[in-house]
C-alpha positions as CSV (number, residue, x, y, z in Angstrom):
1,M,113.7,139.2,77.5
2,N,115.7,138.7,74.3
3,F,117.0,135.6,72.6
4,Y,120.3,135.4,74.5
5,E,118.8,136.1,77.9
6,K,116.0,133.6,77.4
7,T,118.4,130.8,76.3
8,S,121.4,131.5,78.6
9,N,120.3,129.3,81.5
10,V,119.4,126.4,79.2
11,I,122.7,126.3,77.3
12,P,124.6,124.2,80.0
13,T,121.8,121.6,79.9
14,L,122.0,121.0,76.1
15,T,123.2,117.7,74.7
16,S,126.1,117.8,72.3
17,A,123.6,117.3,69.4
18,E,121.4,120.2,70.7
19,Q,124.5,122.4,71.1
20,E,125.3,121.8,67.4
21,I,121.8,123.1,66.5
22,F,122.3,126.1,68.8
23,N,125.7,126.9,67.3
24,Y,124.3,126.7,63.8
25,V,121.5,129.1,64.7
26,I,123.9,131.6,66.4
27,K,126.4,131.5,63.5
28,N,123.7,131.9,60.8
29,L,121.2,134.3,62.3
30,H,120.9,136.2,59.0
31,V,119.8,133.0,57.2
32,V,117.9,131.2,60.0
33,K,115.6,134.2,60.5
34,N,113.9,133.4,57.2
35,M,113.7,129.6,57.5
36,S,110.7,127.5,58.1
37,I,110.9,124.7,60.7
38,R,111.3,122.2,58.0
39,Q,114.1,124.2,56.3
40,L,116.0,124.6,59.5
41,A,115.5,120.9,60.4
42,D,116.9,119.9,57.0
43,K,120.0,122.1,57.5
44,C,120.7,120.5,60.8
45,F,120.0,117.0,59.5
46,I,117.3,116.4,62.1
47,S,113.5,115.8,62.0
48,T,111.0,118.6,62.6
49,T,109.9,116.8,65.7
50,T,113.4,116.9,67.1
51,L,113.7,120.6,66.2
52,F,110.4,121.3,67.9
53,R,111.6,119.6,71.1
54,F,114.8,121.7,70.9
55,V,112.8,124.9,70.7
56,K,110.6,123.9,73.6
57,K,113.7,123.1,75.7
58,L,115.0,126.6,75.0
59,G,111.8,127.9,76.6
60,Y,109.6,128.7,73.6
61,E,106.0,127.8,73.2
62,G,106.5,127.1,69.5
63,Y,108.7,127.7,66.4
64,S,107.1,131.0,65.5
65,D,108.0,132.5,69.0
66,F,111.5,131.1,68.6
67,I,112.0,132.6,65.1
68,D,110.6,136.0,66.2
69,D,113.4,136.2,68.8
70,V,116.0,135.0,66.2
71,R,114.9,137.9,63.9
72,E,115.2,140.4,66.7
73,A,118.7,139.1,67.7
74,E,119.8,139.3,64.1
75,Y,118.5,142.9,63.8
76,E,120.2,144.0,67.0
77,S,123.5,142.5,65.8
78,R,123.5,144.7,62.7
79,R,122.7,148.0,64.5
80,I,125.6,150.5,64.3
81,D,124.5,153.7,65.8
82,I,127.0,155.1,68.3
83,P,124.8,157.9,69.7
84,N,121.9,155.5,70.4
85,I,124.1,152.7,71.7
86,V,126.3,154.7,74.1
87,T,123.8,157.3,75.3
88,S,121.1,154.7,75.9
89,D,120.2,154.3,79.6
90,D,120.5,150.6,79.3
91,Y,123.9,150.5,77.5
92,R,125.7,149.4,80.6
93,D,123.3,146.5,80.9
94,S,123.8,145.6,77.2
95,Y,127.6,145.9,77.6
96,L,127.6,143.5,80.6
97,K,125.2,141.1,78.8
98,N,127.5,140.8,75.9
99,V,130.4,139.8,78.1
100,I,128.4,137.4,80.1
101,E,126.9,135.7,77.0
102,A,130.4,135.3,75.5
103,V,131.5,133.3,78.5
104,K,128.2,131.4,79.0
105,V,128.2,129.9,75.6
106,I,131.6,128.2,76.1
107,T,130.8,124.6,76.2
108,D,132.7,121.9,78.2
109,E,133.5,120.2,75.0
110,K,135.3,123.4,73.7
111,I,137.1,123.8,77.1
112,D,138.3,120.2,76.9
113,K,139.6,120.7,73.4
114,F,141.4,123.9,74.3
115,D,143.0,122.2,77.3
116,K,144.1,119.3,75.1
117,L,145.7,121.7,72.6
118,M,147.4,123.7,75.3
119,S,148.7,120.6,77.1
120,R,151.0,119.9,74.2
121,N,152.9,123.1,75.2
122,P,152.8,124.5,71.7
123,N,154.5,127.6,70.4
124,I,151.7,130.1,69.9
125,Y,151.6,132.6,67.1
126,I,148.9,135.3,67.4
127,L,147.5,136.8,64.3
128,A,145.4,140.0,64.6
129,E,145.0,143.5,63.2
130,G,143.5,146.8,64.3
131,L,141.9,146.9,67.8
132,S,142.3,143.1,68.0
133,F,146.1,143.6,67.6
134,E,146.0,145.6,70.8
135,V,144.2,142.8,72.6
136,A,146.9,140.4,71.2
137,G,149.5,142.2,73.2
138,Y,147.7,141.3,76.5
139,F,147.1,137.8,75.4
140,K,150.8,137.4,74.7
141,R,151.7,138.6,78.2
142,L,149.1,136.2,79.7
143,L,150.4,133.2,77.8
144,V,154.1,134.0,78.5
145,S,153.3,134.4,82.2
146,C,151.8,130.9,82.0
147,G,155.0,129.5,80.5
148,Y,154.2,129.5,76.8
149,N,156.3,130.8,74.0
150,A,154.0,133.3,72.3
151,E,154.7,135.7,69.4
152,I,152.8,138.4,67.6
153,P,154.2,138.8,64.1
154,G,153.2,142.4,63.3
155,E,155.7,143.4,60.7
156,E,156.3,141.5,57.5
157,Y,159.9,140.6,58.5
158,E,158.5,139.1,61.8
159,F,155.9,137.1,59.9
160,K,158.6,135.7,57.5
161,S,160.5,134.6,60.6
162,V,157.4,132.7,61.7
163,L,157.2,131.0,58.3
164,K,160.7,129.6,58.8
165,K,160.0,127.9,62.1
166,I,156.3,127.2,62.5
167,K,155.4,123.5,62.9
168,R,152.3,121.3,62.8
169,D,152.2,121.0,66.6
170,D,152.1,124.8,67.0
171,V,149.0,126.9,67.5
172,L,147.7,129.9,65.6
173,L,145.6,132.1,67.9
174,V,143.6,134.3,65.5
175,L,141.7,137.3,66.7
176,S,139.3,138.9,64.3
177,Y,135.9,140.4,65.3
178,N,134.3,140.2,61.9
179,G,136.1,137.0,61.0
180,N,136.7,138.1,57.4
181,N,139.9,140.2,57.7
182,Q,141.6,139.7,54.3
183,S,145.1,140.4,55.5
184,V,144.8,137.9,58.4
185,L,143.3,135.3,56.0
186,H,146.2,135.8,53.6
187,R,148.7,135.2,56.3
188,I,146.9,132.0,57.4
189,E,147.0,130.8,53.8
190,R,150.7,131.5,53.6
191,I,151.3,129.5,56.8
192,F,149.2,126.6,55.5
193,A,151.3,126.5,52.4
194,I,154.2,125.4,54.6
195,S,152.6,123.7,57.6
196,T,149.2,123.0,59.2
197,P,149.2,124.2,62.8
198,S,146.0,124.1,64.8
199,I,143.9,127.3,64.7
200,I,142.1,128.6,67.7
201,S,140.1,131.7,66.8
202,I,137.9,134.3,68.5
203,T,135.4,136.0,66.1
204,R,131.8,137.3,66.2
205,S,129.1,134.7,66.2
206,D,127.9,134.7,62.5
207,N,129.3,132.4,59.9
208,N,132.6,133.8,58.7
209,A,135.8,132.7,56.9
210,I,138.2,132.5,59.8
211,Q,135.6,130.6,61.9
212,N,135.2,128.0,59.2
213,M,139.0,127.5,58.9
214,S,139.4,127.0,62.7
215,D,139.9,123.8,64.6
216,L,138.4,125.6,67.6
217,N,136.3,128.8,67.5
218,F,135.0,130.9,70.4
219,Y,132.5,133.6,69.5
220,V,131.8,137.0,71.0
221,F,128.8,139.4,71.1
222,A,129.1,143.1,70.9
223,D,127.3,146.3,69.8
224,E,129.2,147.1,66.6
225,I,130.4,150.7,66.7
226,E,132.1,152.7,64.0
227,Y,133.2,156.2,64.8
228,E,134.5,158.6,62.0
229,G,135.3,155.6,59.8
230,E,137.2,153.6,62.5
231,D,136.0,150.4,64.0
232,I,135.9,150.8,67.8
233,T,133.7,147.8,68.6
234,S,134.5,146.5,72.1
235,R,136.9,143.6,72.3
236,I,136.2,143.0,76.0
237,G,134.4,139.7,75.0
238,M,137.6,138.4,73.6
239,I,139.5,139.2,76.8
240,A,136.7,137.6,78.9
241,I,136.9,134.4,76.9
242,M,140.7,134.1,77.0
243,E,140.9,134.9,80.7
244,T,138.2,132.3,81.4
245,L,140.0,129.6,79.5
246,M,143.5,130.4,80.9
247,Y,142.4,130.9,84.5
248,R,140.6,127.6,84.5
249,Y,143.7,126.0,82.9
250,I,145.9,127.5,85.6
251,A,143.6,126.1,88.3
252,R,144.2,122.6,87.0
253,G,147.9,123.0,87.9
254,T,149.2,119.7,86.7
255,M,148.5,120.5,83.1
256,L,150.6,123.7,83.0
257,P,153.8,123.6,80.9
258,K,157.1,123.7,82.7
259,L,158.6,127.1,83.0
């Protein structure tokens, strides 16, 4: 049983403070894997006793067992080997696990914040490139079907049009698996030179630039795959997150914007 499988059932029971610790670990696996219990406690501004209780709550006997699974999770997140990933007998299980984990780690606090932002009936501008840009097209259709005004500025002239009308109450929906896409970051900077809309982003779970700029971030898990120089890492986690958020929002009914 890996780190995500072991902790998935416990995540809903975490307090907000414990969730912050968990989020720090997930977003900084590459750093946490080498930390002592005292170093991690200091980073999270808690005592070693509190951290030890947190580790026990996750289902570990001690910190060493916990950090062993963190190291394994970090190693797995860096593997890029398409023949091994796709031809592996358990790839389907891994694929489904990634989708399930992306949804399971969405906290009630994040859902409430998403609902609050969407209840303002904002104009939504979707920033994305590559495979994420293809996902953006589906997101636009989903949002428009729910009554929102949504745009995907792909070409420069479309983006310049956004710059002329974007306002503080609007929302930037930023899709970037690695979270460090320089072109997308540059566009965010150009927008923020004019206005400061809220940013909702979907990125991978490690610490990245877009995540750090966001008012609300959802993170996905995937086996990173590059084939003949092209990134073909699955974006199904992004779709699962957005559908989960929007379907739940639709179910509330009274919070939907007027069509």
